[in-house]
TORNU-580343 format. One record per residue: x, y, z of N, C-alpha, C in turn; residue number from 1; residue in one letter. Coordinates in nm, 4 decimals. Example, Ala and Ser with C-alpha at 12.3 -4.5 7.8 and 13.67 -1.06 7.14 Angstrom:
REM TORNU-580343
+----------+----------+----------+----------+----------+----------+----------+----------+----------+-----+------+
|      n.u |      n.v |      n.w |     ca.u |     ca.v |     ca.w |      c.u |      c.v |      c.w |  nr | rest |
+----------+----------+----------+----------+----------+----------+----------+----------+----------+-----+------+
|   1.3190 |  -0.5690 |   0.7800 |   1.2300 |  -0.4500 |   0.7800 |   1.3200 |  -0.3300 |   0.7800 |   1 |    A |
|   1.2850 |  -0.2250 |   0.7080 |   1.3670 |  -0.1060 |   0.7140 |   1.2900 |   0.0030 |   0.7870 |   2 |    S |
+----------+----------+----------+----------+----------+----------+----------+----------+----------+-----+------+
END
This chain:
REM TORNU-580343
+----------+----------+----------+----------+----------+----------+----------+----------+----------+-----+------+
|      n.u |      n.v |      n.w |     ca.u |     ca.v |     ca.w |      c.u |      c.v |      c.w |  nr | rest |
+----------+----------+----------+----------+----------+----------+----------+----------+----------+-----+------+
|   3.7878 |   1.9036 |  -4.4008 |   3.9405 |   1.9140 |  -4.2370 |   4.0106 |   2.0407 |  -4.2650 |   1 |    M |
|   4.0705 |   2.0807 |  -4.1571 |   4.1458 |   2.1911 |  -4.1383 |   4.2467 |   2.1774 |  -4.2625 |   2 |    I |
|   4.3178 |   2.2871 |  -4.2732 |   4.4292 |   2.2245 |  -4.3502 |   4.5720 |   2.2233 |  -4.2387 |   3 |    A |
|   4.5754 |   2.1029 |  -4.2191 |   4.7776 |   2.0986 |  -4.0929 |   4.8408 |   2.1117 |  -4.1703 |   4 |    M |
|   4.9387 |   2.2021 |  -4.1608 |   5.0455 |   2.1635 |  -4.2312 |   5.1814 |   2.1147 |  -4.1130 |   5 |    R |
|   5.3020 |   1.9880 |  -4.1977 |   5.3948 |   1.9852 |  -4.0847 |   5.4782 |   2.0990 |  -4.0065 |   6 |    H |
|   5.4853 |   2.2360 |  -4.0248 |   5.6192 |   2.3199 |  -3.9530 |   5.4764 |   2.4904 |  -4.0419 |   7 |    V |
|   5.4626 |   2.5222 |  -3.8710 |   5.3840 |   2.6190 |  -3.9285 |   5.4898 |   2.7321 |  -3.8070 |   8 |    K |
|   5.4822 |   2.8841 |  -3.8784 |   5.5554 |   2.9624 |  -3.7870 |   5.4749 |   3.0482 |  -3.6707 |   9 |    S |
|   5.3846 |   3.0106 |  -3.6950 |   5.2661 |   3.1076 |  -3.6657 |   5.1623 |   3.0925 |  -3.5702 |  10 |    R |
|   4.9904 |   3.1092 |  -3.4737 |   4.9236 |   3.0129 |  -3.4263 |   4.8386 |   3.0515 |  -3.5240 |  11 |    P |
|   4.7399 |   3.0426 |  -3.5821 |   4.6018 |   3.0481 |  -3.6445 |   4.5007 |   3.1013 |  -3.5692 |  12 |    T |
|   4.3600 |   3.1392 |  -3.6023 |   4.2014 |   3.1570 |  -3.5203 |   4.1584 |   3.1214 |  -3.5960 |  13 |    S |
|   4.1591 |   2.9945 |  -3.5440 |   4.0767 |   2.9264 |  -3.5436 |   4.0073 |   2.8523 |  -3.3843 |  14 |    L |
|   3.8831 |   2.8652 |  -3.4182 |   3.7799 |   2.9066 |  -3.2996 |   3.8137 |   2.8183 |  -3.2104 |  15 |    G |
|   3.7300 |   2.8211 |  -3.0671 |   3.7922 |   2.6616 |  -2.9884 |   3.7147 |   2.5326 |  -3.0497 |  16 |    Q |
|   3.5465 |   2.6030 |  -3.0484 |   3.4457 |   2.5512 |  -3.0975 |   3.4467 |   2.4654 |  -3.1873 |  17 |    Q |
|   3.5203 |   2.5287 |  -3.3300 |   3.6122 |   2.4591 |  -3.4609 |   3.7031 |   2.3804 |  -3.4145 |  18 |    Q |
|   3.7645 |   2.3547 |  -3.3338 |   3.9046 |   2.3175 |  -3.3361 |   3.8739 |   2.2055 |  -3.2028 |  19 |    F |
|   3.7979 |   2.2047 |  -3.1386 |   3.7107 |   2.0571 |  -3.0328 |   3.6827 |   2.0164 |  -3.1447 |  20 |    E |
|   3.6037 |   2.0225 |  -3.2937 |   3.4233 |   1.9909 |  -3.3808 |   3.6416 |   1.8861 |  -3.4625 |  21 |    I |
|   3.7193 |   1.9500 |  -3.4907 |   3.8160 |   1.8451 |  -3.5738 |   3.8944 |   1.7424 |  -3.4882 |  22 |    E |
|   3.8801 |   1.7841 |  -3.3240 |   3.9864 |   1.7239 |  -3.2960 |   3.8465 |   1.5951 |  -3.2706 |  23 |    V |
|   3.6921 |   1.6162 |  -3.2495 |   3.5943 |   1.4854 |  -3.2625 |   3.6147 |   1.3989 |  -3.3699 |  24 |    A |
|   3.6102 |   1.5129 |  -3.5045 |   3.6458 |   1.4404 |  -3.6429 |   3.7026 |   1.3457 |  -3.6590 |  25 |    R |
|   3.8252 |   1.3733 |  -3.5809 |   3.9923 |   1.2741 |  -3.5935 |   3.9522 |   1.1488 |  -3.5072 |  26 |    L |
|   3.8506 |   1.2109 |  -3.4178 |   3.8833 |   1.0617 |  -3.3025 |   3.7869 |   0.9306 |  -3.3203 |  27 |    R |
|   3.6881 |   0.9986 |  -3.4155 |   3.5899 |   0.9124 |  -3.4985 |   3.6329 |   0.8231 |  -3.6832 |  28 |    G |
|   3.7355 |   0.8675 |  -3.6999 |   3.7956 |   0.7800 |  -3.7707 |   3.9107 |   0.6493 |  -3.7594 |  29 |    L |
|   3.8971 |   0.5952 |  -3.8315 |   3.8915 |   0.5137 |  -3.8750 |   4.0974 |   0.4387 |  -3.8814 |  30 |    D |
|   4.0925 |   0.3462 |  -3.8619 |   4.3028 |   0.3230 |  -3.8396 |   4.3223 |   0.4609 |  -4.0271 |  31 |    T |
|   4.2669 |   0.3014 |  -4.0891 |   4.2865 |   0.3760 |  -4.2984 |   4.2591 |   0.5240 |  -4.3440 |  32 |    E |
|   4.1731 |   0.5937 |  -4.2228 |   4.1113 |   0.7065 |  -4.2676 |   4.2138 |   0.8128 |  -4.1959 |  33 |    A |
|   4.3069 |   0.7624 |  -4.0945 |   4.4320 |   0.8043 |  -4.0206 |   4.4318 |   0.8271 |  -4.0938 |  34 |    L |
|   4.5912 |   0.7183 |  -4.1473 |   4.6447 |   0.6981 |  -4.2979 |   4.5568 |   0.7811 |  -4.3344 |  35 |    R |
|   4.5056 |   0.7927 |  -4.3662 |   4.5142 |   0.8895 |  -4.5026 |   4.5664 |   1.0301 |  -4.4572 |  36 |    A |
|   4.5112 |   1.0499 |  -4.3505 |   4.4633 |   1.2019 |  -4.3320 |   4.6635 |   1.2346 |  -4.3054 |  37 |    C |
|   4.6813 |   1.0872 |  -4.2297 |   4.8807 |   1.1183 |  -4.1854 |   4.8640 |   1.1620 |  -4.3658 |  38 |    W |
|   4.8882 |   1.1382 |  -4.4730 |   4.9843 |   1.1320 |  -4.5637 |   4.9254 |   1.2620 |  -4.6072 |  39 |    R |
|   4.7936 |   1.2759 |  -4.6050 |   4.7548 |   1.4625 |  -4.6545 |   4.8169 |   1.5831 |  -4.5111 |  40 |    T |
|   4.8120 |   1.5308 |  -4.3987 |   4.9055 |   1.6473 |  -4.3455 |   5.0948 |   1.6755 |  -4.3278 |  41 |    V |
|   5.0704 |   1.4772 |  -4.3403 |   5.2548 |   1.5437 |  -4.3319 |   5.3232 |   1.5012 |  -4.4655 |  42 |    F |
|   5.2619 |   1.4622 |  -4.5749 |   5.3030 |   1.4409 |  -4.6696 |   5.4024 |   1.2838 |  -4.7630 |  43 |    R |
|   5.3809 |   1.2320 |  -4.6351 |   5.4617 |   1.0412 |  -4.6403 |   5.3752 |   0.9951 |  -4.5247 |  44 |    R |
|   5.4029 |   0.8674 |  -4.5439 |   5.2400 |   0.7384 |  -4.5477 |   5.2846 |   0.7493 |  -4.3537 |  45 |    R |
|   5.2254 |   0.7106 |  -4.3339 |   5.2350 |   0.6452 |  -4.1400 |   5.3428 |   0.5611 |  -4.1470 |  46 |    A |
|   5.4057 |   0.5828 |  -4.0155 |   5.4822 |   0.4308 |  -4.0387 |   5.3692 |   0.3508 |  -3.9710 |  47 |    P |
|   5.4850 |   0.2205 |  -4.0712 |   5.3168 |   0.1307 |  -4.1092 |   5.2292 |   0.0267 |  -3.9713 |  48 |    P |
|   5.4053 |   0.0103 |  -3.8359 |   5.3617 |  -0.0627 |  -3.6896 |   5.2627 |   0.0323 |  -3.6456 |  49 |    R |
|   5.2725 |   0.2036 |  -3.6191 |   5.2014 |   0.2833 |  -3.5155 |   5.0528 |   0.2121 |  -3.5182 |  50 |    L |
|   4.9705 |   0.2112 |  -3.4049 |   4.8212 |   0.1505 |  -3.3595 |   4.7546 |   0.3364 |  -3.3835 |  51 |    P |
|   4.6547 |   0.3088 |  -3.3510 |   4.5753 |   0.4043 |  -3.4650 |   4.5241 |   0.4826 |  -3.3102 |  52 |    R |
|   4.5853 |   0.4231 |  -3.1877 |   4.5277 |   0.5733 |  -3.1316 |   4.6824 |   0.6067 |  -3.1120 |  53 |    H |
|   4.8101 |   0.6315 |  -3.1613 |   4.8704 |   0.7154 |  -3.1447 |   4.9426 |   0.8068 |  -3.2796 |  54 |    L |
|   4.8251 |   0.7552 |  -3.4745 |   4.8071 |   0.8312 |  -3.5296 |   4.6771 |   0.9130 |  -3.4550 |  55 |    L |
|   4.6463 |   0.9176 |  -3.3983 |   4.5224 |   1.0136 |  -3.3410 |   4.5727 |   1.1285 |  -3.3128 |  56 |    F |
|   4.6568 |   1.0826 |  -3.1276 |   4.7316 |   1.1939 |  -3.1078 |   4.8686 |   1.2872 |  -3.2171 |  57 |    R |
|   4.8883 |   1.2070 |  -3.2599 |   4.9700 |   1.2942 |  -3.3259 |   4.9034 |   1.3715 |  -3.4346 |  58 |    V |
|   4.8903 |   1.3438 |  -3.4681 |   4.7046 |   1.4399 |  -3.5818 |   4.7034 |   1.5303 |  -3.4622 |  59 |    L |
|   4.6278 |   1.5480 |  -3.4297 |   4.6027 |   1.5768 |  -3.2985 |   4.6945 |   1.6631 |  -3.2569 |  60 |    A |
|   4.7828 |   1.6584 |  -3.1745 |   4.8901 |   1.7233 |  -3.1032 |   4.8830 |   1.8364 |  -3.3118 |  61 |    Y |
|   4.9427 |   1.7776 |  -3.3914 |   4.9761 |   1.8487 |  -3.5124 |   4.8650 |   1.9479 |  -3.5118 |  62 |    R |
|   4.7139 |   1.9766 |  -3.5253 |   4.5710 |   2.0150 |  -3.5286 |   4.5909 |   2.1877 |  -3.4155 |  63 |    L |
|   4.6667 |   2.1333 |  -3.2759 |   4.7143 |   2.1632 |  -3.1768 |   4.7782 |   2.2270 |  -3.1887 |  64 |    Q |
|   4.9347 |   2.1976 |  -3.2207 |   5.0251 |   2.3178 |  -3.2361 |   5.0055 |   2.4157 |  -3.3675 |  65 |    A |
|   4.9102 |   2.4061 |  -3.4705 |   4.9063 |   2.4271 |  -3.5938 |   4.7843 |   2.6209 |  -3.4877 |  66 |    D |
|   4.6782 |   2.5360 |  -3.4321 |   4.6127 |   2.6370 |  -3.3499 |   4.6828 |   2.7343 |  -3.2261 |  67 |    Q |
|   4.6979 |   2.6715 |  -3.1735 |   4.7852 |   2.7374 |  -3.0373 |   4.9874 |   2.8094 |  -3.0248 |  68 |    L |
|   5.0325 |   2.7633 |  -3.1397 |   5.1968 |   2.7499 |  -3.1721 |   5.2207 |   2.5988 |  -3.1452 |  69 |    G |
|   5.3843 |   2.5837 |  -3.2377 |   5.4329 |   2.5159 |  -3.2073 |   5.5641 |   2.5381 |  -3.0883 |  70 |    D |
|   5.6284 |   2.3986 |  -3.0595 |   5.7022 |   2.4179 |  -2.9648 |   5.8623 |   2.4775 |  -3.0165 |  71 |    L |
|   5.8497 |   2.5426 |  -2.8960 |   5.9433 |   2.6529 |  -2.9213 |   6.0917 |   2.5588 |  -2.9501 |  72 |    D |
|   6.1878 |   2.6615 |  -3.0139 |   6.3142 |   2.6266 |  -3.1968 |   6.4027 |   2.5324 |  -3.0355 |  73 |    G |
|   6.4251 |   2.6278 |  -2.8698 |   6.5090 |   2.5230 |  -2.8182 |   6.4956 |   2.3563 |  -2.7734 |  74 |    S |
|   6.3112 |   2.3756 |  -2.7748 |   6.2577 |   2.2476 |  -2.6724 |   6.3082 |   2.1686 |  -2.8501 |  75 |    I |
|   6.2481 |   2.2387 |  -2.9160 |   6.2009 |   2.1150 |  -3.0139 |   6.3926 |   2.0325 |  -3.1197 |  76 |    A |
|   6.5069 |   2.1947 |  -3.0468 |   6.6451 |   2.1018 |  -3.0647 |   6.6377 |   2.0336 |  -2.9992 |  77 |    R |
|   6.6252 |   2.0719 |  -2.8077 |   6.6741 |   1.9493 |  -2.7481 |   6.5779 |   1.7956 |  -2.8003 |  78 |    L |
|   6.5118 |   1.8393 |  -2.8028 |   6.4081 |   1.6449 |  -2.8038 |   6.4831 |   1.5945 |  -2.9723 |  79 |    L |
|   6.5375 |   1.7102 |  -3.0453 |   6.6118 |   1.6051 |  -3.1447 |   6.7062 |   1.5788 |  -3.1458 |  80 |    D |
|   6.7571 |   1.6308 |  -3.0449 |   6.9029 |   1.5641 |  -2.9765 |   6.9003 |   1.4089 |  -2.9251 |  81 |    R |
|   6.7596 |   1.3975 |  -2.8705 |   6.7273 |   1.3129 |  -2.8080 |   6.7642 |   1.1666 |  -2.8486 |  82 |    S |
|   6.8204 |   1.0874 |  -2.7688 |   6.8544 |   0.9214 |  -2.8319 |   6.7238 |   0.8604 |  -2.8831 |  83 |    A |
|   6.7701 |   0.7842 |  -3.0025 |   6.6813 |   0.7657 |  -3.1130 |   6.5780 |   0.6187 |  -2.9433 |  84 |    S |
|   6.4918 |   0.5792 |  -3.0279 |   6.4666 |   0.4105 |  -2.9691 |   6.5009 |   0.3615 |  -2.9776 |  85 |    P |
|   6.5745 |   0.3094 |  -3.0832 |   6.6825 |   0.1488 |  -3.0582 |   6.8073 |   0.2004 |  -2.9330 |  86 |    A |
|   6.8591 |   0.3440 |  -2.9600 |   6.9446 |   0.3419 |  -2.8874 |   6.8987 |   0.3293 |  -2.7400 |  87 |    A |
|   6.7377 |   0.3880 |  -2.6913 |   6.7672 |   0.3623 |  -2.5786 |   6.6607 |   0.2295 |  -2.5109 |  88 |    A |
|   6.6457 |   0.1298 |  -2.6520 |   6.6567 |   0.0187 |  -2.6417 |   6.7234 |  -0.0588 |  -2.5650 |  89 |    A |
|   6.8663 |  -0.0184 |  -2.5766 |   6.9845 |  -0.0685 |  -2.5501 |   7.0557 |  -0.0144 |  -2.4504 |  90 |    K |
|   6.9863 |   0.0842 |  -2.3815 |   6.9903 |   0.1432 |  -2.2543 |   6.8948 |   0.1391 |  -2.1628 |  91 |    R |
|   6.8140 |  -0.0253 |  -2.2190 |   6.6659 |   0.0252 |  -2.0714 |   6.7695 |  -0.1001 |  -1.9927 |  92 |    A |
|   6.7173 |  -0.0682 |  -1.8908 |   6.7405 |  -0.1359 |  -1.7296 |   6.6378 |  -0.2259 |  -1.7564 |  93 |    V |
|   6.7462 |  -0.3753 |  -1.6972 |   6.6556 |  -0.4628 |  -1.7042 |   6.6533 |  -0.4875 |  -1.5533 |  94 |    R |
|   6.5755 |  -0.6319 |  -1.5242 |   6.5882 |  -0.6002 |  -1.4013 |   6.5658 |  -0.7308 |  -1.3414 |  95 |    I |
|   6.5954 |  -0.7991 |  -1.2405 |   6.6996 |  -0.9053 |  -1.2372 |   6.7148 |  -0.9777 |  -1.0872 |  96 |    G |
|   6.7259 |  -1.1176 |  -1.1161 |   6.8099 |  -1.1146 |  -0.9380 |   6.9650 |  -1.0901 |  -0.9588 |  97 |    R |
|   7.0317 |  -1.0614 |  -1.0704 |   7.1547 |  -1.0281 |  -0.9980 |   7.1758 |  -0.8794 |  -1.0531 |  98 |    D |
|   7.1253 |  -0.7941 |  -1.1071 |   7.1019 |  -0.6276 |  -1.1675 |   7.0413 |  -0.5329 |  -1.0917 |  99 |    S |
|   7.1183 |  -0.4284 |  -1.0778 |   7.0632 |  -0.2948 |  -1.0465 |   6.8982 |  -0.2888 |  -1.0341 | 100 |    N |
|   6.8161 |  -0.2790 |  -0.9262 |   6.6629 |  -0.2156 |  -0.9240 |   6.6428 |  -0.0939 |  -1.0269 | 101 |    H |
|   6.5973 |  -0.0704 |  -1.0714 |   6.5405 |   0.0609 |  -1.1428 |   6.5265 |   0.1437 |  -1.0420 | 102 |    L |
|   6.5951 |   0.2671 |  -1.0918 |   6.6363 |   0.4292 |  -1.0673 |   6.4868 |   0.5005 |  -1.0338 | 103 |    R |
|   6.4511 |   0.4941 |  -0.9303 |   6.3309 |   0.6133 |  -0.8139 |   6.3537 |   0.8039 |  -0.9865 | 104 |    P |
|   6.2203 |   0.7585 |  -1.0362 |   6.2253 |   0.7867 |  -1.1350 |   6.1948 |   0.7887 |  -1.2516 | 105 |    G |
|   6.2426 |   0.6727 |  -1.2679 |   6.2215 |   0.6236 |  -1.4248 |   6.0592 |   0.6003 |  -1.4430 | 106 |    T |
|   5.9952 |   0.6479 |  -1.6023 |   5.8922 |   0.6369 |  -1.6047 |   5.8710 |   0.4725 |  -1.6616 | 107 |    L |
|   5.7748 |   0.3732 |  -1.6724 |   5.7264 |   0.2331 |  -1.6848 |   5.6049 |   0.2751 |  -1.7885 | 108 |    L |
|   5.5715 |   0.2229 |  -1.9326 |   5.4688 |   0.3066 |  -1.9570 |   5.4319 |   0.0907 |  -2.0193 | 109 |    I |
|   5.3313 |   0.0659 |  -2.0514 |   5.2966 |  -0.0470 |  -2.1582 |   5.1630 |  -0.0141 |  -2.1391 | 110 |    R |
|   5.1628 |  -0.0661 |  -2.3064 |   5.0050 |  -0.0430 |  -2.3337 |   4.8852 |  -0.1632 |  -2.3217 | 111 |    E |
|   4.7261 |  -0.1338 |  -2.2569 |   4.6606 |  -0.2806 |  -2.2132 |   4.5795 |  -0.2769 |  -2.3144 | 112 |    W |
|   4.4877 |  -0.3126 |  -2.2854 |   4.3365 |  -0.3387 |  -2.3889 |   4.3488 |  -0.1503 |  -2.4764 | 113 |    K |
|   4.4756 |  -0.1002 |  -2.5686 |   4.4426 |   0.0078 |  -2.6273 |   4.4718 |   0.1132 |  -2.5530 | 114 |    G |
|   4.4900 |   0.0755 |  -2.4306 |   4.5245 |   0.2831 |  -2.3497 |   4.7142 |   0.2225 |  -2.2550 | 115 |    E |
|   4.7236 |   0.3431 |  -2.2532 |   4.9212 |   0.3047 |  -2.2072 |   4.8380 |   0.3787 |  -2.0511 | 116 |    P |
|   4.9446 |   0.2682 |  -1.9721 |   4.9833 |   0.2125 |  -1.8539 |   5.1079 |   0.2597 |  -1.7682 | 117 |    Q |
|   5.1061 |   0.3931 |  -1.7479 |   5.1990 |   0.4362 |  -1.6851 |   5.2475 |   0.4115 |  -1.5597 | 118 |    R |
|   5.3713 |   0.3765 |  -1.5209 |   5.3659 |   0.3624 |  -1.3716 |   5.5241 |   0.3454 |  -1.3678 | 119 |    V |
|   5.5254 |   0.5074 |  -1.2720 |   5.6531 |   0.5957 |  -1.2096 |   5.6839 |   0.5121 |  -1.0293 | 120 |    M |
|   5.8586 |   0.4143 |  -1.1345 |   5.9138 |   0.3867 |  -1.0001 |   5.9494 |   0.4666 |  -0.8654 | 121 |    V |
|   5.8746 |   0.4568 |  -0.7362 |   5.9330 |   0.5404 |  -0.5889 |   6.0798 |   0.4979 |  -0.5897 | 122 |    L |
|   6.0972 |   0.5207 |  -0.4836 |   6.2590 |   0.4830 |  -0.3950 |   6.1745 |   0.3755 |  -0.2959 | 123 |    A |
|   6.0694 |   0.3846 |  -0.3121 |   5.9664 |   0.3108 |  -0.2593 |   5.8425 |   0.2555 |  -0.2766 | 124 |    E |
|   5.7956 |   0.1765 |  -0.3676 |   5.7628 |   0.0761 |  -0.4794 |   5.7251 |   0.0958 |  -0.5511 | 125 |    G |
|   5.5670 |   0.1359 |  -0.6020 |   5.5199 |   0.1267 |  -0.8123 |   5.4209 |   0.2665 |  -0.7580 | 126 |    F |
|   5.4150 |   0.3572 |  -0.8140 |   5.3146 |   0.4607 |  -0.8150 |   5.2135 |   0.4390 |  -0.9248 | 127 |    A |
|   5.0868 |   0.4117 |  -0.9563 |   5.0247 |   0.3807 |  -1.0960 |   4.8742 |   0.4836 |  -1.0072 | 128 |    W |
|   4.8108 |   0.5253 |  -1.1036 |   4.7002 |   0.5936 |  -1.0925 |   4.6192 |   0.6288 |  -0.9558 | 129 |    Q |
|   4.8174 |   0.7331 |  -0.9144 |   4.7806 |   0.7174 |  -0.7572 |   4.7625 |   0.6642 |  -0.6619 | 130 |    D |
|   4.8330 |   0.5539 |  -0.6238 |   4.8242 |   0.4444 |  -0.5415 |   4.9277 |   0.4050 |  -0.5559 | 131 |    K |
|   5.0113 |   0.3647 |  -0.4159 |   5.1322 |   0.3229 |  -0.4460 |   5.1256 |   0.1755 |  -0.3913 | 132 |    V |
|   5.2533 |   0.0702 |  -0.4875 |   5.2303 |  -0.0656 |  -0.5338 |   5.3636 |  -0.1278 |  -0.4700 | 133 |    Y |
|   5.3776 |  -0.2404 |  -0.3932 |   5.4710 |  -0.2577 |  -0.3145 |   5.5538 |  -0.3506 |  -0.4467 | 134 |    P |
|   5.5088 |  -0.4220 |  -0.5256 |   5.5737 |  -0.4596 |  -0.6583 |   5.5230 |  -0.3908 |  -0.7858 | 135 |    S |
|   5.6063 |  -0.4358 |  -0.8741 |   5.5996 |  -0.4911 |  -1.0183 |   5.4674 |  -0.5706 |  -1.0308 | 136 |    L |
|   5.4168 |  -0.6565 |  -1.0038 |   5.3093 |  -0.7833 |  -1.0102 |   5.2277 |  -0.7409 |  -0.9468 | 137 |    S |
|   5.2228 |  -0.6670 |  -0.7822 |   5.0888 |  -0.6455 |  -0.7847 |   5.0171 |  -0.5432 |  -0.8216 | 138 |    K |
|   5.1410 |  -0.3794 |  -0.9554 |   5.0740 |  -0.3231 |  -1.0213 |   4.9497 |  -0.4306 |  -1.1325 | 139 |    V |
|   5.0546 |  -0.5360 |  -1.1798 |   4.9863 |  -0.5807 |  -1.3075 |   4.8697 |  -0.6469 |  -1.2516 | 140 |    A |
|   4.8770 |  -0.6550 |  -1.1965 |   4.7224 |  -0.7062 |  -1.0776 |   4.6490 |  -0.6410 |  -1.1008 | 141 |    F |
|   4.6610 |  -0.4646 |  -1.0706 |   4.5984 |  -0.4156 |  -1.0621 |   4.5865 |  -0.4104 |  -1.1919 | 142 |    A |
|   4.6090 |  -0.3841 |  -1.3120 |   4.5938 |  -0.3155 |  -1.4266 |   4.5110 |  -0.4740 |  -1.4878 | 143 |    I |
|   4.5642 |  -0.5957 |  -1.4405 |   4.4829 |  -0.6958 |  -1.5599 |   4.3725 |  -0.7912 |  -1.5283 | 144 |    T |
|   4.3606 |  -0.7281 |  -1.4062 |   4.3029 |  -0.8515 |  -1.2970 |   4.3922 |  -0.9739 |  -1.3052 | 145 |    G |
|   4.4465 |  -1.0412 |  -1.3475 |   4.5478 |  -1.1318 |  -1.3736 |   4.6571 |  -1.1853 |  -1.2725 | 146 |    S |
|   4.7465 |  -1.2441 |  -1.2401 |   4.8372 |  -1.2509 |  -1.2263 |   4.9097 |  -1.2525 |  -1.3065 | 147 |    R |
|   4.9758 |  -1.2164 |  -1.2509 |   5.2110 |  -1.1487 |  -1.3848 |   5.3065 |  -1.1940 |  -1.3276 | 148 |    W |
|   5.3956 |  -1.1777 |  -1.4068 |   5.5019 |  -1.1021 |  -1.3539 |   5.5577 |  -1.0185 |  -1.3861 | 149 |    N |
|   5.5489 |  -0.9194 |  -1.3065 |   5.5620 |  -0.7794 |  -1.2937 |   5.7073 |  -0.7327 |  -1.4183 | 150 |    G |
|   5.8388 |  -0.7597 |  -1.3830 |   5.8716 |  -0.7664 |  -1.4925 |   5.9290 |  -0.7430 |  -1.5873 | 151 |    P |
|   5.8188 |  -0.8840 |  -1.6525 |   5.8188 |  -0.9480 |  -1.7590 |   5.6829 |  -0.8894 |  -1.8418 | 152 |    R |
|   5.5876 |  -0.8451 |  -1.7868 |   5.4279 |  -0.7915 |  -1.8207 |   5.5325 |  -0.6698 |  -1.8805 | 153 |    F |
|   5.5671 |  -0.5867 |  -1.7844 |   5.6883 |  -0.4687 |  -1.8557 |   5.7445 |  -0.4958 |  -1.9512 | 154 |    F |
|   5.8245 |  -0.5777 |  -1.9471 |   5.8777 |  -0.6132 |  -2.0487 |   6.0708 |  -0.6337 |  -2.0190 | 155 |    S |
|   6.0380 |  -0.5758 |  -1.9001 |   6.1903 |  -0.5544 |  -1.8452 |   6.2418 |  -0.7224 |  -1.8204 | 156 |    L |
|   6.2672 |  -0.8213 |  -1.8580 |   6.2943 |  -0.9608 |  -1.8302 |   6.3630 |  -1.0076 |  -1.9761 | 157 |    R |
|   6.2652 |  -0.9545 |  -2.0994 |   6.2519 |  -0.9966 |  -2.1799 |   6.4507 |  -0.9445 |  -2.2678 | 158 |    D |
|   6.4924 |  -0.9963 |  -2.4064 |   6.5912 |  -0.8783 |  -2.4355 |   6.4748 |  -0.8209 |  -2.5683 | 159 |    P |
|   6.5143 |  -0.7189 |  -2.6005 |   6.4785 |  -0.6570 |  -2.6761 |   6.4786 |  -0.7101 |  -2.8063 | 160 |    P |
|   6.3521 |  -0.6769 |  -2.9175 |   6.3141 |  -0.7850 |  -3.0140 |   6.3579 |  -0.7060 |  -3.1674 | 161 |    S |
|   6.4109 |  -0.8491 |  -3.2808 |   6.4749 |  -0.6901 |  -3.3321 |   6.3790 |  -0.6476 |  -3.4172 | 162 |    L |
|   6.3659 |  -0.5057 |  -3.4751 |   6.2787 |  -0.4556 |  -3.5916 |   6.2158 |  -0.6579 |  -3.7412 | 163 |    P |
|   6.1703 |  -0.6112 |  -3.7524 |   6.1053 |  -0.7420 |  -3.9092 |   6.2441 |  -0.7575 |  -3.9807 | 164 |    L |
|   6.2257 |  -0.5927 |  -3.9847 |   6.3125 |  -0.6093 |  -4.1289 |   6.4373 |  -0.6239 |  -4.1058 | 165 |    E |
|   6.5108 |  -0.6504 |  -3.9685 |   6.6761 |  -0.6729 |  -3.9755 |   6.6133 |  -0.8535 |  -3.8991 | 166 |    A |
|   6.5463 |  -0.8457 |  -3.8360 |   6.5183 |  -1.0787 |  -3.7659 |   6.5894 |  -1.1342 |  -3.9052 | 167 |    K |
|   6.6652 |  -1.2490 |  -3.9061 |   6.7557 |  -1.3705 |  -4.0089 |   6.5608 |  -1.3794 |  -4.1113 | 168 |    P |
+----------+----------+----------+----------+----------+----------+----------+----------+----------+-----+------+
END
């Protein structure tokens, strides 16, 4: 494997073909092999609940950043200042009979059968895969092929669950 480092000041001169071979090799690794690769690259264990597709994506990003250069310093600082997932969950917008609607421009993401499904909230409906649907339930039906309560499918009705460490 190409030596990937956590921090890189300038791009390497890895050829495009070799880069594609390395990404394909990463894609073929199972979860445990990706976790071992993570430990080598980041010098720490991978988060225990991180699914295989995210392990792959982070490692592929690191390889790409080493090849082409990492984020600009100002962008990295902006992302560092952004809210933690726990803080964002506390501010999550709820849908219900007595609550406000989702704001246009909000992006809802739900993993379904190992693939992330991205739905954009529009002023008049919801966009998924270049089609506009009148309700989240219609989007959920299009994704799954079965009837779902749309807000429940996108976890907008259930209270956020506590991390395992925080549960009594």
